[in-house]
C-alpha positions as CSV (number, residue, x, y, z in Angstrom):
1,M,-102.5,5.9,24.9
2,P,-105.4,7.9,23.4
3,N,-108.7,6.5,23.5
4,S,-107.5,3.7,25.4
5,P,-110.0,2.0,27.4
6,L,-109.9,2.8,31.2
7,P,-108.1,0.0,33.4
8,S,-111.1,-1.4,35.6
9,I,-108.7,-3.6,37.9
10,D,-108.8,-2.3,41.1
11,N,-104.8,-1.6,41.4
12,L,-104.4,0.0,38.3
13,L,-107.0,3.0,39.0
14,T,-105.2,5.7,40.7
15,H,-104.3,9.0,39.8
16,R,-101.2,9.0,38.5
17,R,-101.8,5.9,36.3
18,I,-105.6,7.7,34.9
19,Q,-102.7,10.3,33.7
20,E,-101.4,7.6,31.0
21,I,-104.6,7.2,29.4
22,G,-105.2,10.2,27.3
23,R,-108.4,10.7,26.0
24,Y,-110.5,9.1,28.9
25,Q,-113.1,6.5,26.5
26,P,-116.7,7.0,28.9
27,Q,-119.7,4.6,28.9
28,R,-121.9,5.5,26.1
29,P,-124.7,7.6,27.6
30,E,-127.7,4.7,25.9
31,T,-126.1,2.0,28.1
32,I,-128.4,4.1,31.0
33,G,-131.0,5.3,28.4
34,L,-130.5,9.0,26.3
35,D,-133.2,10.4,29.4
36,V,-131.1,10.1,32.2
37,S,-128.2,10.4,30.2
38,L,-129.1,14.1,29.2
39,A,-130.7,14.8,32.7
40,L,-127.4,13.9,33.9
41,Y,-126.0,16.2,31.3
42,C,-128.5,19.2,32.2
43,Q,-127.7,18.7,36.0
44,M,-123.5,19.1,35.5
45,K,-124.4,22.2,32.9
46,R,-126.2,23.8,35.8
47,L,-124.0,23.2,39.1
48,R,-120.4,23.8,36.9
49,M,-122.8,27.7,35.4
50,I,-123.5,28.3,39.2
51,E,-120.7,27.7,40.3
52,K,-118.5,29.6,37.8
53,A,-120.7,32.7,37.9
54,L,-120.2,32.7,42.1
55,F,-116.7,32.6,41.1
56,N,-117.0,35.0,38.9
57,E,-118.4,37.5,41.0
58,Y,-117.0,37.2,43.8
59,H,-114.4,39.1,43.1
60,P,-114.0,42.9,42.6
61,A,-117.5,43.1,44.5
62,D,-116.8,41.7,47.2
63,E,-120.0,41.1,49.1
64,M,-119.6,37.8,49.4
65,R,-119.8,37.1,53.2
66,C,-117.6,33.6,53.7
67,P,-114.7,31.6,51.8
68,I,-116.2,29.6,49.4
69,H,-114.6,25.9,48.4
70,F,-115.6,25.2,44.6
71,C,-116.5,22.4,43.3
72,I,-115.9,23.2,39.2
73,G,-114.6,20.1,37.6
74,Q,-115.9,17.7,40.3
75,E,-119.9,17.8,38.8
76,A,-120.4,14.2,38.0
77,I,-120.9,12.9,40.8
78,P,-123.5,16.0,42.4
79,A,-125.1,14.8,39.4
80,A,-125.3,11.1,39.3
81,L,-126.3,12.0,43.2
82,S,-129.0,14.2,42.3
83,Q,-131.1,11.7,40.0
84,V,-130.5,8.8,42.3
85,V,-131.4,10.1,45.7
86,Q,-134.3,10.1,47.4
87,S,-136.2,13.3,49.5
88,A,-136.1,10.9,53.1
89,D,-132.5,10.4,52.6
90,H,-130.2,12.5,54.9
91,I,-126.8,13.9,53.2
92,F,-123.9,14.9,55.2
93,S,-121.4,17.1,53.1
94,H,-117.7,18.6,54.0
95,H,-116.6,22.0,53.4
96,R,-116.4,21.9,49.3
97,S,-120.8,21.5,50.0
98,H,-122.1,23.5,46.6
99,G,-122.2,20.1,44.6
100,Y,-124.1,18.1,47.6
101,F,-126.6,20.4,48.3
102,F,-126.9,20.5,45.0
103,A,-127.5,17.2,44.6
104,K,-130.2,16.7,47.5
105,G,-132.7,19.5,46.0
106,S,-131.6,22.1,48.0
107,P,-133.1,25.5,46.8
108,M,-130.3,27.1,45.5
109,R,-131.2,30.2,45.9
110,E,-130.7,30.3,49.6
111,L,-127.1,28.7,48.9
112,F,-126.9,32.2,47.1
113,A,-128.2,34.2,50.1
114,E,-126.7,32.0,52.6
115,I,-123.2,32.9,50.7
116,Y,-124.3,37.1,51.1
117,G,-124.8,36.7,54.7
118,K,-128.2,37.0,54.1
119,A,-131.3,35.9,56.7
120,T,-132.9,34.4,53.9
121,G,-129.8,32.0,53.1
122,A,-130.4,28.1,54.1
123,S,-128.3,28.7,57.9
124,G,-130.4,32.0,57.9
125,G,-126.7,33.6,56.5
126,R,-125.1,32.6,59.8
127,A,-123.5,29.4,58.7
128,G,-121.6,30.3,55.1
129,S,-120.2,28.1,52.5
130,Q,-118.4,25.6,54.8
131,D,-121.3,24.9,57.5
132,I,-124.3,25.3,55.4
133,S,-127.3,23.2,55.8
134,H,-131.3,22.8,54.8
135,I,-132.7,20.9,57.1
136,E,-136.6,20.6,54.9
137,T,-134.5,18.9,52.6
138,N,-132.0,16.8,54.7
139,F,-129.0,18.6,53.8
140,Y,-126.3,19.3,56.4
141,S,-122.7,20.3,55.8
142,G,-119.6,21.0,58.2
143,A,-115.9,22.0,58.4
144,I,-115.0,19.5,60.8
145,L,-112.6,17.0,58.4
146,A,-114.4,13.6,59.2
147,G,-117.1,15.3,61.4
148,A,-119.9,14.5,58.3
149,L,-119.4,11.1,58.1
150,S,-119.4,10.9,62.2
151,I,-122.6,11.9,62.0
152,A,-123.8,10.4,59.2
153,V,-123.1,7.1,61.0
154,G,-124.9,8.1,63.7
155,T,-127.7,8.8,61.4
156,A,-127.3,5.4,59.7
157,F,-128.0,3.8,63.1
158,G,-131.1,5.4,63.7
159,F,-133.0,4.5,60.5
160,K,-131.7,0.9,61.2
161,H,-132.7,0.2,65.0
162,Q,-135.9,2.6,63.8
163,N,-136.5,0.3,61.2
164,I,-137.0,3.6,58.9
165,P,-135.9,3.4,54.9
166,Q,-133.7,5.2,54.2
167,I,-130.0,5.7,54.0
168,A,-127.4,8.4,55.1
169,I,-124.9,9.6,52.6
170,S,-121.8,11.1,53.5
171,G,-119.4,13.2,50.7
172,C,-115.9,13.9,51.8
173,G,-112.8,13.9,49.8
174,E,-109.7,11.5,50.1
175,G,-108.3,13.8,52.6
176,A,-111.1,12.7,55.1
177,T,-108.9,9.1,55.2
178,D,-106.2,11.3,57.1
179,E,-108.7,11.5,60.1
180,G,-108.8,8.5,62.6
181,A,-112.5,9.5,62.5
182,F,-113.3,7.9,59.1
183,W,-111.5,4.4,60.1
184,E,-113.8,4.3,63.1
185,A,-116.9,5.2,61.1
186,V,-115.9,2.7,58.8
187,N,-115.3,0.0,61.3
188,Y,-118.5,0.5,63.5
189,A,-120.7,1.3,59.9
190,G,-119.5,-2.2,58.5
191,R,-119.4,-3.9,61.9
192,M,-123.1,-3.2,62.1
193,K,-124.5,-3.1,58.5
194,L,-125.6,0.3,59.0
195,P,-127.3,1.9,55.7
196,L,-124.7,4.3,55.1
197,L,-122.8,5.0,51.6
198,I,-119.8,6.7,51.7
199,V,-118.5,9.0,48.5
200,I,-115.0,9.8,48.2
201,E,-114.0,12.4,45.7
202,N,-110.9,11.8,45.4
203,N,-108.6,15.2,43.6
204,R,-105.4,14.2,44.8
205,Y,-104.9,17.1,47.0
206,A,-105.8,18.4,50.5
207,T,-104.9,22.1,50.0
208,F,-102.0,21.1,48.7
209,S,-100.7,18.2,49.7
210,D,-100.3,14.7,47.2
211,Q,-102.2,12.0,48.7
212,L,-99.2,9.8,48.2
213,K,-97.3,12.2,50.0
214,R,-99.5,11.6,53.2
215,Q,-100.3,7.8,52.8
216,A,-98.0,5.4,51.4
217,N,-100.5,4.2,49.3
218,D,-103.3,5.4,46.7
219,N,-105.4,1.9,48.1
220,I,-108.1,3.6,50.1
221,C,-110.8,1.1,48.9
222,E,-108.5,-2.0,49.8
223,R,-107.8,-0.4,53.1
224,V,-112.1,-0.3,53.6
225,R,-112.8,-3.7,52.5
226,P,-112.1,-5.7,55.7
227,F,-113.8,-3.5,58.0
228,G,-116.8,-5.4,55.8
229,M,-117.4,-2.9,53.6
230,R,-118.0,-2.9,50.0
231,A,-115.4,-0.7,48.4
232,T,-115.2,0.6,44.7
233,K,-113.1,2.4,42.5
234,I,-114.8,4.7,39.6
235,F,-113.3,7.4,36.7
236,G,-115.2,10.2,38.9
237,N,-115.7,12.4,35.7
238,D,-117.6,9.6,33.7
239,A,-121.1,10.6,34.2
240,V,-122.9,7.8,33.0
241,L,-120.4,5.1,35.2
242,A,-121.1,7.2,37.9
243,W,-124.6,7.1,37.8
244,Q,-124.4,3.5,37.2
245,T,-122.0,2.6,40.6
246,L,-124.4,4.7,42.7
247,S,-127.7,3.3,41.6
248,N,-126.6,-0.4,41.8
249,E,-124.8,0.6,45.7
250,I,-127.6,2.5,46.9
251,A,-129.8,0.0,45.8
252,R,-128.4,-2.5,47.3
253,I,-127.9,-0.4,50.6
254,R,-131.5,0.1,50.3
255,N,-132.1,-4.1,50.2
256,G,-130.6,-4.4,53.5
257,D,-126.8,-5.7,52.1
258,G,-125.0,-3.0,54.7
259,P,-122.8,-0.1,53.7
260,A,-120.3,0.7,50.9
261,L,-118.3,3.4,49.9
262,V,-117.8,4.6,46.2
263,E,-114.4,6.2,45.4
264,A,-114.5,8.7,42.3
265,Y,-110.8,9.8,40.9
266,T,-111.8,13.5,40.1
267,F,-110.1,16.6,39.9
268,R,-110.9,20.2,41.1
269,L,-110.1,23.2,38.1
270,N,-110.4,25.8,40.4
271,S,-108.0,26.4,43.7
272,H,-108.4,24.8,46.8
273,V,-110.3,28.0,48.2
274,G,-112.0,31.0,46.3
275,P,-111.4,32.5,43.2
276,E,-107.7,33.4,43.8
277,D,-105.1,31.1,42.0
278,D,-103.2,29.0,44.1
279,S,-101.0,27.8,41.9
280,F,-97.8,29.9,42.7
281,N,-96.3,26.9,44.4
282,L,-96.2,24.8,41.9
283,Y,-98.1,22.2,44.0
284,R,-100.1,20.9,40.4
285,G,-98.2,20.4,37.1
286,R,-99.5,21.8,34.0
287,E,-99.5,18.4,32.1
288,E,-102.1,17.1,34.5
289,M,-104.2,20.2,34.7
290,K,-104.2,19.7,31.2
291,F,-105.1,16.2,31.4
292,W,-108.3,17.0,33.3
293,E,-109.3,19.6,31.1
294,D,-109.0,17.9,28.6
295,N,-111.3,14.7,30.6
296,C,-113.9,17.2,31.8
297,P,-116.8,15.7,32.8
298,I,-119.6,17.7,31.2
299,A,-117.2,17.5,27.7
300,L,-117.4,13.2,27.8
301,L,-121.0,13.4,28.1
302,E,-122.0,16.4,25.7
303,A,-119.5,14.6,22.8
304,G,-121.6,11.1,23.2
305,L,-125.1,12.7,23.3
306,R,-124.1,15.1,20.7
307,D,-123.1,11.2,18.6
308,T,-126.4,10.5,19.6
309,G,-128.4,13.6,18.0
310,T,-130.0,13.9,21.1
311,V,-127.7,17.8,21.9
312,T,-126.9,19.9,19.5
313,D,-125.8,23.7,19.5
314,A,-130.0,24.4,20.0
315,V,-130.4,22.3,22.5
316,V,-126.8,23.3,24.1
317,Q,-127.9,27.3,23.8
318,N,-131.4,26.4,25.5
319,I,-130.2,25.1,28.1
320,E,-127.6,27.4,29.1
321,A,-130.1,30.4,28.4
322,E,-132.5,28.7,30.6
323,I,-130.1,28.2,33.2
324,E,-128.4,31.9,33.1
325,A,-131.8,33.7,33.9
326,E,-131.8,30.6,36.5
327,I,-128.6,32.2,38.2
328,A,-129.7,36.0,38.0
329,G,-132.7,35.1,39.6
330,H,-130.7,33.6,42.5
331,F,-128.3,36.6,42.3
332,K,-131.4,39.1,43.1
333,F,-133.0,37.3,45.5
334,A,-129.4,37.0,47.6
335,K,-128.4,40.9,46.6
336,E,-131.9,41.9,47.8
337,S,-132.6,40.1,51.1
338,P,-131.9,41.7,54.5
339,F,-129.3,40.7,56.6
340,P,-130.1,39.4,60.1
341,R,-131.2,41.6,62.8
342,E,-130.3,40.4,66.2
343,T,-128.3,37.0,66.7
344,N,-129.5,35.0,69.9
345,W,-126.2,33.0,70.3
346,H,-128.0,31.3,73.6
347,A,-130.7,30.0,71.3
348,M,-128.3,29.2,68.9
349,N,-126.1,26.6,70.9
350,W,-128.5,26.0,73.9
351,E,-131.8,24.1,73.7
352,D,-134.0,24.8,77.4
353,A,-136.8,22.5,76.9
354,S,-135.5,19.3,77.0
355,P,-138.6,16.8,77.5
356,L,-137.5,13.9,76.4
357,A,-134.6,13.8,79.2
358,D,-136.7,15.4,81.9
359,K,-139.0,12.4,81.0
360,L,-136.1,9.9,81.2
361,L,-135.2,11.7,84.9
362,G,-138.3,11.7,85.8
363,S,-138.7,7.8,85.2
364,A,-135.4,6.9,86.6
365,E,-134.6,5.8,90.3
366,G,-135.0,8.8,92.3
367,G,-135.4,10.6,89.2
368,S,-138.2,12.7,90.3
369,N,-136.2,13.8,93.5
370,F,-133.5,15.1,91.4
371,D,-132.4,19.1,92.0
372,Q,-130.2,20.7,89.6
373,N,-128.5,22.8,92.7
374,Q,-127.9,19.9,95.1
375,A,-126.2,18.5,92.0
376,E,-124.7,21.2,91.7
377,A,-123.1,21.9,94.9
378,K,-121.8,18.1,95.2
379,L,-120.3,18.4,91.5
380,G,-119.8,21.3,90.5
381,P,-121.1,23.4,87.7
382,Y,-121.3,21.5,84.6
């Protein structure tokens, strides 16, 4: 059904039904203002070009020191988040981390350096793409499936009970809902009305596994709502709709209305991991790939902006030239940076100074007489 609007009723919005619509008709850029829409477009172009540059450079140079889970095709959600998140908010990401690192405004040159294993990387060249963090901009990622969500819940709990006007945002894929930790997090966040936003970029496949081969129904939102959490499904390649939805939910969370989940149906145009082609087992059909290529989030928004005259060939050329210069600078910085000279694994995994613990022990009954050697003699070392 070419040019048909996407069904808005939740139970009609599934990956298999989405393909039936043909060319998606996105929200018009004028609905949120052309300035905001142009900013979304520039952010999506920037993220796409950065990812493709890394993708193309990975081989044959073989200088990058870690696996990379690219997010080519999934740029709408990070672009929308980049326009609504505040610097004091915390974002926690899964292993497909680049889009969320980008959304938080973390320095991209430090992402490049981290991938190259350099000391100037966001995590000192020791974490790589899947576990990259940037403390200064309150961004954290991790390779444990649903692990970042658990930490986001704890952070949101701290924000609420210290009356800190911040929110925690956790980005994950639909594969995270296969984990018990996801449902524990949803249950606790809903019960405690925590300032938490969960963003699920549902790209259908956990590695090679179709969602409906892992779950009885494509109904994550319906399963989340009984826990006391608002849940909304959207077509995740509509950047304007993504901005509207995320803006609305984040405003409600900041207002004390409790946690929310946004499930964005999208699709990765690259393989699960790395630039290598993973289509050898034909887990994704050509028709499906063609649908998502035709409904690329950048192309959808660009078409609307061209209709308004906001984007022209000259505008696109200028945007791309600026991004290409930026990318060249990031590569230069990463390649010229030094490798870490030495690694203190003890300092990276153990904190010897524990003033808060010492204070609590000292204030406890008998705490002033606490003797670690005596405790180990009775209980054994720990």
